[in-house]
N, C-alpha and C positions, 0 to 999 in steps of 0.2 A: 394236092395243089392248093395254093393260097387263093383267097378271094380278094377282090378289089372293088373299091368305090372311088369315083372321081367327083370332085366338087370344083366348080369354076367360081373364082372370086373376082370382084371388081374393086379397084382401089379408089377410095374417096378422099384420102389426104396423103401427102407424101410421108414416107417412112425415113426417119433419120438412121442411117445405116453406115457402119464403120467400113464397109466394103462397097460403098455406093458407086465407085468408079469401075468396078469389075463387071464384066458381062454377066447378065442374068441375076444381078443382085436384087433381092426381094425379101419377102418373109423368110425367116430361118426356121427350119424344122426343129432345131434345138430350143427355140423359144416357144413355138406353137405347141409341141407335144406335151411338155410338162403342164402348161396352162390348161390344155384340153383334158389331160388326165385328171387334174384336180377338179375341173368342172364336171366331168362325167361321173367321177367317184362320188361327188356330193349329190348328184342327181340319183345315183343308184342307192345311196344311203337313204335319201328322202323317200324314194319310191317304195322301199322295203322296210321302212322304219328301223333302220340300223343306226347305231351310234358311233361305232369305232371302226378303224381299219381292220382290226381282227375279225369283227363281225362280217365284213366283206370277204375276207380270206376264207372264212368258214361257210359262207352262203353257197347253197347248191347251184345257183345260177351264175354267180360272179366269180367263184373260186377258180374256174378254169381260165378266166380272162385276165387275172391279175398276177403279178409277181413282185417280190420285194427287191429293191435295188439299194443303192448307196444310202446310208443313214436310215435304213429301214423304211424308206419312202416306197409307196405303192406305185407301180407302173402298169399300164394296160398293154396287152400283147398285140400291138399293131405297129406298123411303120408308116412314116409319111415321106413322100417325095414331093418337092415343090419346083415347078418350072414356070419361068416368066419369059415372055418374048420381049427382047430389048428394043425392038423396032418401035419408033414413036415414043420412047421413054423420055421423060424430062428430068433434069438434074439441077440442083441449086444448092445454096448454103444459107445458114443462119448463124448468128453469133449467140452463144450461150455462155454466160459468165466469161465473156471476153475470149472465148475459144470458138473457132470456126467449126461448125458441124455440117456435114454434107448430107443431103437428102436425095431421094429418088422417087419418081412417080411413074407408074406404067398405065397407059390408057388401054392396053390390051388385057384380055382376061388372063388371070393367073391360075394355073392348074395345080390342084392338090390331089394326089393319089394316095389313098389309104389301102394298106395291104395287111391281111391277117388270115390266119387259119380258122378264125371264128366268124362266120358270116353274121351271126346274131350281134356280135360286137360292132361290126361295120354298120348294121342296121341302126344301132343306137347312136352311132356317130352321125349318120344321115339324119336321124330324127332331131338331134339337138344342135346341129351345125349352125343353123340360122341364129338361134338364141345365143350360142357361144360367141359368134363373131359380132353380134349386135352389142354385147356388153364388154368386149375386150378390144384394146388397141395394142400396137406392137412397136418395138424399137425404143429409142430414147424419147423422153418427154411424152410418153404414151398417155399419161393422165390428162395432158393438155391438148388432146385432139390429134396428135401425130400418129401415123400408122394405122389408119382406119380402113378396114376391108369388110366387104359383105358378099355372101353368095349372090350370084347374079340372078337368082329367081326372086329376089327382093328388089323390085324395080322402081318403087316410088316411095315418097315420104309417108304416104298413107299406109303402104304395106309395112314399112319399117315401124311405124307407130302402133299398128295393130299387133305386130309381133311382140313388141315390148309390153304392150297392155295385156296380151294373153299370157305372158310369162309372169305377170304380177309385179313387174319391175316398176318402181317409182322413178319417174323421169320428168324433165322440164324441157321446153322448147323455146329457143330464142325467137321472138316474133318478127325478126328481120333476118334475111339471108346476108351472108358476109361478102358476097361478090364473086367474081370469076377467077381471080388469081389463085393458083394452087395453094400457096401458103398464106392467103389473105386472112384466114381464120386466126393466125398466130397472134397478130397484134390485138385483135379483138379479145381473144381468150386471155392474153397476158394482162390487159387492162382490167378485165372483169374479175380475174382471179386476185389481182392485187387489191382491188376494191373490196372484195369479199374478205380477204385474209388480213392484209397489212395496212390498207388505206393508201392514199396517194398524196405525196407531198407536192408543193407548187411547181417544182421543176418537172414533175412527171405529168402534170395536169393543167397546163396552160395558166400557171400562176395561181391556181386555186387548190386549197387543201381539201381533201375528202376523207372523212373518217372511215375507218374500217367498219364494215357491216357486222363482222364478228364481234368487234369491240362494243358496238351499240347493243347487240343482242345480249352479251354477257353483262353489260351495265344494268340492264333491266332485270337481271337475275342476281344482282347484288355482288358482282365480281368485277374488280378492276383488273386491267390487263398488265402484263409484266413490264411494258416499255417504260412507264412512269417510275416504277420501282427500280428498274435498272439505272435510269438517269439519276435518281436520288443516290444510289450507291456510288456511281461515278463521281458525283459532286462531293460526296463525303470523302472519297479517296483523294480528290483534287485538293480539298481543304487540308487533308492530313499530310500530303506529300508535296504540295505546291506544284503539281502538274497543271496544265491549262484546263480551265473549266469547259463545260460543254457549250457549243454554239447554240444560241437560242433565237433563231430567226423565224420559227414557226409559232403559231398561236399555241398556248398551253391548252391541251385537250384533256378533259376528264368527263366523267359520266354526268349527264344532264337529265333531270327528272322529266318524264313524259315526252322525251324527244321522239319526233316522228321518224319512222324507220328510213324513209326515202329522202329526207332532207336533213342537213346538218344544222345543229345549233351549237355554235362555239361558246356562246354565253347562255346563261339560264340558271335555274335553281339546281345547285350541285347535289348529287345524290350522297356524296361523301364529303366530310370535312377535309380541307386541303392538308391539314396536319395529321390526318388519320393514316397511319401506316399499316392498317389492317385491310382485310378484304382483297388483297392482291392474289392473283392466280396466274399460272403459266397458261395463258389463254390460247396463244397462237399455236401451241403444240397440238391442239385438237385437230387442226387441218394439216398437220405434217410437221415433224420435228426439224427445227433449224440447227445447223452445225454451229453457227455463231451469229452475233449481231455486230453491226458497225454504227458508230456515231461520230459525227464531226465535232472537233473541239474549236474553241474560239480562235485558234491559230490556223484553222483549216487542215489540221492533221486528223487522223482517224484513230479512234479507239476501237479495239476488237474485244468483244465480250464472248468468252468461251462458255459453252453450255455443256455441262457434264450430265449425261443421261443415265449414268449408272448402268443397271441391268436392262433398261428398256431399249429395245432395238428400234432403229429407224424403220418406218413402215410406209407402204404405198399411200399416196394421197387418197383420202376417203371421198374425194369428188372427182369424177371422171367426165371430161368433155368428149363427146362423140360427134364426129363429122359424118353427115350423110346427105348427099345430093345438094350441097350448098347450104345446108341447115346445120345449126349448132344445137346439140342436146346436152343436158347435164344429168348425171346419174349419181346418187349417193351410194357409197359403199360402207361396209362395216368398219368401225374404228376398234382397234384391239382393246379388249377390256382391261388389260394390264396397264394401259396408259393412264386411265382415270385414277386419281388419288396418288399417282406416283410423284415423288419429290425430286426436283432438279436443282443443281447448283450453278450459279453464274459468277464468273470471276473475270477481272480486267486483265487481259493478257499483257505480259511484259512489264508489269509494274509491281514492285515490292511494297506491300502495305500491311498494316495491322488491322485494317478494316476487314471484318469477316465476310466470306462469300454470301451472296444473296441466295436464299433457299425458298423456292416456290413450288406449290403443288398444283397439279392439273385438276381443274374443277370437274366434278362429276355431273353437275346439273346442266347438261348439254344434250339437246336432241337435234341431231343433224337434219333429219327430215323436216322438223318444225322450223329450224333455222333457214333452210333453203326455201321452204314454202313461204315464209314471211318476207325474206329479203331478196330473193331472185327477181321478184316482180319489180323491184326498184331499178333493175338494170335491163328490163325488157324481156323477161322470161315468163311463160305461162306454164302452170303445172298441167300435164296431160294425163297422168295416171298417178 
């Protein structure tokens, strides 16, 4: 007879779900199990000082719990069933890249039942369930706080923070709650993420330009970001082919020496000579690879810049926003090592030109934990651990 363990979850932010209109829509076992498998396997490796999947397969304790599945991936020998009570559920929608996305939120406990012929494996799931759900979200836009769930034995922010601290996880806490609306965190996270990664133009920020905090961090390390180099390439193409030049209604932004992290200096002593075409890097790739860039030209048309990533695959954002009990937390994740020093090509889509593509390399001199510790304070976060 198989053994069973049951865990009750509480939902803390809506999950964007492609079947949100269906009865019982909630977490999907097909998403939870692969994530939980990877998490548990990494814990098993660390606990027994193992390096490879093959070490796990051959280990006397773990070999009976694992099997190889498609693409030689390891899977643990348990099943999950998930049940949600639709009574008192809330539904809504948001627009993501001009497409409506539906979300669902349940105020009732969500039941996860784990079934396995190995009781010891279920004990391991029980041991690590709190930590697993604390550092993972689910569904679309999960890195931006959507789809946050926690076992209901974690009842307060203090419990949650103790859990993260005991796990050794680095994390930051926003020093103001975001309000009572179920999706109220979304506008907050979007604003803060744009400020961290790309900056804010006047249309997005009540007429004021705000520099990207990532831009400022890399400036102080001797690296200019790609946006200025891309604009220079477009203007060279415009001169060569007589297409409209770029629109220039924002202040020209470059690296300023000694700039305070939390306030912008549009003018000041430049770190680089304006004619210096060196020191550029593909900076924004560090926080997630973009598929393309768009720029307005002087006739209010749009230019699209295609980014060729070569063999480098798109990866999950290395910054996760976690919602718990009205609070917003930020957690850094690992950045794939193959991203650093990788070279990318930038081309202007739909225009024939003799101007060669722009080629930029992702800089290696970046420390995500240091960056967040330095700059999250500028937008109201405190480092907790």
